[in-house]
N, C-alpha and C positions, 0 to 999 in steps of 0.2 A: 720563491723559486727563481723568479726573474733576476732578483738581486744576486743570488748565488751564481747563476749562469754568467752574469756580467762580470763577477769577480774572477771566475776561473776561465773566462773566454780567452784572455791573453795566453794562457798556458795551453788551452785546447787548440789554439791557432798556430802553435809553433810547428816548425818543419819536422822535428823529431816525432811529435805526437801524431801529426796527420800521416806521415809516412808509416808509422807503426800501425795506425788505424787501417790504412789501405791494405798493407801486407797481412795484418792480423785477420781482417775480415775475409781476405782472399784465401788464406790458409784454412780458415774455418770452413769456407765454401768447399775447398778441396777435400777436407775431412768428411763433410756431410755427403759430398758426391760419391766418395769412395765407399762410405758405409751404406748408402741407399741404392746407388747405381741408377737413380732416377734421372733420366735425360734432362728433364726440366730444371733440375737443381744444379745448374751450371755454376761453378765458383764465381765467375764474374757477375752473374745475375744476383747471386746471394750478396756479394759485396756491394753492389749498387743499391739493393733494397735496404741495406743497413746504413750505408754512408749518406744517402740522400736525406732520410729522416733526421739523421744526426746533425747534418748541416742546417736543416730547417729549424730544428729545435734550438740549437745553439746560436743561430744567427750568423754563422760563418759564411761569408760570401763565396761565390764560385771563383771570383778572381783571386781571393786569398788562398783558397784550397788549391787552385791551379798553380799558383806561384810557389807555394810551399811543397808541392809534390812534383815539381818540374823534373826532378831527378828520374822519376819513373818514366816520364815522357822521353827523356834523353836515352834511357835504356832500351826503348822500343827498337831503335836502329841496330845496336849491337846484338840484340836478341834475334833479330831476323837474320843478321849476318852469321850468327852461330849455327843457324840451320844448314849453312854450307858444309859443315863437317858431316852431318847426316847425309847430305846429298852426295858427298864424296864417297861415302861408304856404299852408295847404291849406284855409282856412276856406270857400271856395266849394263844396267838395265835401261839407261838413258841413251846410250850409243845406238844410233840407227833410228831414233825416234825424235830427233831434234826438230825436223820440219813439221811433223805432226803436232808436236808440243807447242811450237811457236804459232802455228795456224790456229790451234784450238784456243789458246789464250787470247790471240788477236780477235777472233770471232767473239769470244766471251766478253772481251772489253768493249767491243762495238755494241753488242746486244745489251750489255749491262748499262751503258751510258744512254743509248738511244731509247731503250724501253722505259727507263725511269723518268727521263725528261719528257717524253711524249705523254706518258700517263699523267704526270704531274701537270702538264700543260692542258690536257683535256679536262682535268679536274679544277682548272682555274688558278693554278699556282702562279705566283709572280716570278720574275727573273731571278730575284735573290734566292728564293726557295729552290728553284730549279738548279741554280749554280751550286747550292749547298748539297743538293741530292746527287748530282752527277758523279762525284768521286766516292760514292758510298762503298765500293768494293775494293778499295785499296787501304793500306795501313794508315793509321791516324796522322802521322807527321806529313805524309804525302797529301792526304785529303785536306788537311788544314792549309797547306801551302797552295794547293790548286784552288781551293775555295776563295782564298784571299786574292788570287790573281784574276779570277773570273767574276768577281763581284758578289760572292756568297758570304755567308757568316761562318767563320772558322769553328766557333763553338757548336753551331748547329750541324756542321759537316761532321765533326767529331762524334756527335750524338748519333747521327745516321750510320756512321761506320760501326759503332758499338751495336746498334740495333740490328744492322745487317749481319754482323758477325755472330751475334747470339742466335738469331733466327736460322742462319745457315748451319751453325753448329748443331742446332736442335733437329731441324727437319732434313738437312742434307743427306745424312746416311740413310734415313727412311726413304727418301725419294729415290736415291740411287739403288736401293734394294728393291723397291717396288717396280722400277722400270727395267730391272734385270741387268744392270751394269756389272760386269764381272772383272773387267780390266782394272788392275791395281793402279796403273798409270792414269787411266781415265778418272778414277775416283779421286786421286790426289789432285789432279788438275781442276776438277770441278770444285772441290772443297777450298783449295787455295785461291782460285780465281774469283769465286763467288763470295767467300766469307773470310778472306785474309788470315790473320794470325789465329783467330778463334777457330776457324775452320781447320787450320793446320793442326791445332792442338787436338781436335777431334779426329783428324786424319791419322795422327800418330797412334791413336788408340786402335785404329783399324790395322795398322802394320807399319813397319819401318819404311818400306818403299812408298806407300801412300803418303806418309809424313814427309819424306824427302822431296817427292814430286810436288806436294802441296807447298812446301817452302820455296821451291824453285818458281812455282806459279805466282807466288806473292811478288817476287822481284820483277818478273817479266810483266805482270799485270800492272805494277806501279809505273814501269817505264812506258808501256803502251798507253795507259790511261793518261799519263802526263802529256804524251804526244797527241792524243786524240781529243782531249778536252777542249783545246782552243778551237777546233773545227766544230765542236758541238755548240759553240756560241750562236751559230746560225739557227739552232733550234729554240734558243731562248727567246 
């Protein structure tokens, strides 16, 4: 078995195969989610549960996987920008709420950074781990860049972003429903600020306005977090 894996490993490590694997497992996850409607069976989670064992069995390193699938990382930026069209369609609902939106995201950014750093520090985490945790609520490219500049581990920061997104996408709508949040704008802001792109995907299932506001929150959250993270260094 090991000899066979060694022989086919060069083919399994190619960019075409690994890109196909990622997109194929994700589409499989989408299909399963649509068929079952089970919240826990998020496409990204299903994709992760398939890809990680595959890499482990085949012996393909994370560095190789990351290099060969860099195109997907590049597309994260344009995909967020594409949300601008959805936002444009809902622009009438945003007029008159600019100050409240900016205030809400600013507060969310401060609370998100301070809370996770303080909790991590109380639990005995070192500076590297705290620097990797701090940008957990922004998109992966921004989180990686911020982690690099504050002494964190980029790969670890990316992992925390994914975990935060999955958790927010799973429990966010439940929490909003339990606490009685009715405002579509508030729901969108909460999902986008707390769980970035994954939360936005879930917000879009709630409605067009929720999805548009969530997409807006991603951009504002990224800017504010990038401005606030350097000041959070005093907490490390």
